[in-house]
C-alpha positions in Angstrom: -23.2 30.3 5.7 -19.4 29.0 5.7 -18.7 27.5 8.9 -15.0 27.7 8.7 -11.5 29.4 6.8 -11.4 27.9 3.2 -8.6 25.6 1.9 -7.3 28.3 -0.6 -3.7 26.4 -1.1 -6.0 23.2 -2.0 -8.2 25.6 -4.2 -5.0 26.7 -6.2 -4.0 23.7 -6.5 -6.5 21.1 -7.5 -6.2 22.3 -11.3 -3.0 21.6 -11.7 -3.3 18.5 -9.7 -5.9 17.2 -12.1 -3.1 18.6 -15.2 -0.9 16.4 -13.9 -2.9 13.6 -13.6 -4.5 13.6 -17.1 -0.4 14.5 -17.9 0.0 10.2 -17.3 -2.8 9.4 -20.0 -3.5 9.6 -23.4 -6.7 10.9 -25.1 -8.4 13.5 -27.4 -9.7 15.6 -24.8 -9.0 16.5 -20.5 -11.9 13.6 -19.8 -10.4 11.0 -21.9 -6.5 11.8 -20.9 -7.5 11.0 -17.0 -9.9 8.4 -17.6 -6.2 6.4 -19.5 -4.2 8.1 -16.5 -6.0 6.4 -13.6 -6.2 3.2 -15.7 -2.5 3.6 -16.0 -1.9 4.4 -12.3 -4.1 1.0 -11.7 -2.3 -1.0 -13.5 0.8 -0.1 -12.1 0.3 0.0 -8.6 -1.6 -4.0 -8.7 2.1 -5.1 -11.0 4.2 -3.6 -8.0 1.6 -5.3 -5.1 0.9 -8.3 -7.1 5.3 -8.2 -7.4 5.0 -7.7 -3.3 2.1 -10.8 -2.7 4.5 -13.1 -5.2 7.3 -12.7 -3.0 6.8 -12.3 0.2 4.5 -15.5 -0.3 8.0 -17.3 -1.2 9.8 -16.3 2.7 8.9 -19.4 5.1 7.0 -18.0 8.5 5.5 -14.9 6.2 1.5 -14.9 6.2 -0.5 -13.0 3.3 -4.1 -11.9 4.7 -6.0 -11.1 1.5 -8.8 -12.0 -0.4 -8.7 -15.5 -2.5 -7.4 -16.1 -6.0 -9.8 -13.9 -8.9 -11.0 -11.2 -6.1 -10.0 -8.1 -6.9 -7.8 -6.5 -4.6 -6.3 -3.2 -4.0 -2.8 -2.7 -3.7 -2.8 -2.8 -0.2 -1.0 -5.7 1.1 -1.4 -7.1 5.2 1.1 -10.0 6.3 2.4 -10.8 9.5 5.7 -12.6 10.7 6.0 -15.9 12.6 9.2 -14.0 14.4 8.6 -10.8 15.7 5.5 -8.8 16.2 4.0 -6.1 14.0 4.9 -3.0 15.9 8.3 -4.6 16.3 8.6 -5.7 12.5 7.2 -2.0 11.6 10.3 -0.4 13.6 13.2 -2.9 12.4 12.2 -2.6 8.8 11.9 1.2 9.7 15.7 1.7 11.1 17.4 -0.9 9.3 16.1 -0.6 5.7 14.1 2.9 5.6 11.3 0.9 4.4 7.5 2.6 6.3 4.7 0.5 6.5 2.2 0.5 9.8 1.0 -2.1 11.9 -2.8 -2.3 14.1 -6.3 -3.3 13.1 -6.5 -0.4 10.9 -10.1 -0.3 11.8 -10.7 -3.7 11.1 -11.2 -4.6 14.9 -14.2 -7.6 13.8 -11.5 -9.0 11.6 -8.7 -9.2 13.6 -10.3 -10.7 16.2 -12.1 -13.5 13.7 -8.6 -14.2 12.6 -7.2 -14.4 16.1 -4.4 -11.4 15.4 -6.4 -8.9 17.8 -4.8 -8.9 20.7 -1.1 -9.9 19.4 -0.5 -6.5 17.4 -3.1 -7.3 13.9 -1.2 -7.0 10.6 1.6 -5.0 8.7 0.0 -3.6 6.3 2.2 -1.9 2.8 0.3 0.2 0.7 1.5 0.9 -2.8 0.9 4.3 -4.0 1.6 5.8 -7.8 5.1 7.1 -6.8 6.5 3.9 -5.5 9.3 2.1 -7.8 9.9 -1.6 -8.3 13.2 -1.0 -6.2 11.0 0.0 -3.2 9.5 -2.6 -3.4 12.2 -5.2 -3.8 13.5 -3.2 -0.6 11.2 -4.0 1.3 11.1 -8.3 0.3 14.9 -8.0 0.9 14.3 -6.2 4.5 11.7 -8.9 5.1 13.9 -11.9 4.2 16.4 -10.7 6.2 14.1 -10.5 9.4 13.2 -13.9 8.6 16.8 -15.1 8.9 
């Protein structure tokens, strides 16, 4: 039994998407290339995330929210600025720096309550994907520096 229309575009696109990802890796067969590609992507994203975390940590008035050192992290960075509410900071980053980040509790409402930020806009969240560049990370950092002046 089928409950709706199939995603024909998705069906047509899945094989080329897999081939593209495999092209980013090395190995003698598709599986090895895919495993290598995902490892390469993870390493790239983590390098950019670490750059962002390290630079944001140096800006007065920025508070990072993250797991302790040594705990594996995703390439998603949560932070707050003491001068601006998260929503306003995101708006200014978009308008002034063409950096699109989000604000809120991101379905972690209990954690936001425990952190004492539930009623003041939650966090600012910047996620990193394989298509992001180091230049974009620096644009975010420079934008935050300007907002904090």
